C-alpha positions as a printed Julia matrix, in Angstrom:
103×3 Matrix{Float64}:
 -22.16    3.16  -29.54
 -25.8     2.02  -30.11
 -27.2    -0.74  -27.86
 -27.49   -3.1   -30.67
 -23.73   -2.83  -31.38
 -22.79   -3.35  -27.75
 -25.06   -6.49  -27.69
 -23.39   -7.91  -30.81
 -19.96   -7.15  -29.4
 -20.86   -9.1   -26.23
 -22.27  -12.0   -28.19
 -19.03  -12.1   -30.28
 -16.97  -12.08  -27.18
 -18.99  -14.85  -25.61
 -18.49  -16.97  -28.7
 -14.77  -16.52  -28.58
 -14.41  -17.32  -24.88
 -16.67  -20.36  -25.03
 -18.87  -21.75  -22.08
 -17.95  -20.77  -18.61
 -16.1   -23.6   -16.81
 -16.15  -24.29  -13.18
 -13.03  -22.89  -11.45
 -13.08  -25.13   -8.31
 -13.23  -28.82   -7.62
 -16.49  -30.73   -6.73
 -16.88  -32.67   -3.5
 -15.9   -36.07   -5.03
 -12.79  -34.54   -6.41
 -11.83  -32.99   -3.19
 -12.65  -36.31   -1.28
 -10.11  -38.13   -3.54
  -7.25  -36.16   -2.19
  -5.47  -37.85    0.75
  -5.97  -36.76    4.36
  -4.73  -37.87    7.75
  -4.7   -36.95   11.45
  -1.82  -34.75   12.37
   0.76  -36.18   14.91
   3.3   -33.68   16.26
   5.9   -36.33   16.73
   5.86  -37.25   13.03
   6.14  -33.65   11.9
   9.88  -34.05   11.51
   9.16  -35.55    8.14
   8.03  -32.27    6.75
   8.97  -28.71    7.34
   5.37  -27.49    7.12
   3.8   -26.98   10.66
   1.07  -24.45    9.95
  -1.78  -23.91    7.57
  -0.99  -21.04    5.32
  -4.69  -20.41    4.71
  -5.75  -19.74    8.39
  -2.13  -19.1     9.55
  -2.69  -21.45   12.59
  -0.27  -24.26   13.65
  -1.22  -27.83   13.11
  -2.41  -29.51   16.31
  -2.51  -33.05   17.4
  -5.42  -35.0    15.82
  -6.43  -32.35   13.44
  -7.52  -33.6    10.0
  -5.04  -32.41    7.39
  -5.33  -32.82    3.59
  -2.34  -33.31    1.24
  -2.37  -31.78   -2.23
  -0.59  -33.55   -5.24
   2.29  -31.05   -4.85
   2.71  -32.3    -1.14
   1.56  -29.08    0.5
  -0.54  -29.72    3.52
  -3.41  -27.71    5.11
  -6.27  -28.16    7.54
  -8.81  -30.17    5.64
 -11.57  -27.6     6.44
  -9.46  -24.76    5.13
  -8.21  -26.25    1.91
 -11.69  -27.81    1.13
 -13.25  -24.37    1.28
 -10.39  -23.04   -0.99
 -10.73  -25.79   -3.48
 -14.38  -25.21   -3.98
 -13.57  -22.01   -5.89
  -9.82  -22.68   -6.83
  -8.27  -25.64   -8.63
  -4.84  -24.72   -7.58
  -2.56  -24.96   -4.54
  -2.53  -21.65   -2.64
   1.23  -21.95   -2.09
   2.66  -23.0    -5.48
  -0.42  -22.56   -7.79
  -0.02  -26.17   -9.11
  -3.23  -27.85  -10.34
  -4.77  -29.89   -7.57
  -6.83  -32.23   -9.6
  -6.2   -35.9    -9.07
  -5.65  -38.07  -12.11
  -7.75  -41.16  -11.66
  -6.35  -44.11  -13.45
  -8.82  -46.68  -14.45
  -8.03  -50.33  -13.73
  -7.67  -52.39  -17.02
């Protein structure tokens, strides 16, 4: 196939696919997700006691972030993940927070 035809095929494909969209969340979107300091005594409320990203147990006073699907992770681990992925690493649910404007 001549180069000109390859180029035309690529242009046609690019038109069909549209503009590239960012896959992850930006810092302000990540900062809107709730976070808290882990307290082992309050972990009875949830079955989750480890971060599935780094596979380490949650420890007292570590900063955890909670996604809309209610899965919890070390904030550092999930923040890095969310910069390139919009979904929860466990259930693949979209992690974007819907901001409702006050009327």
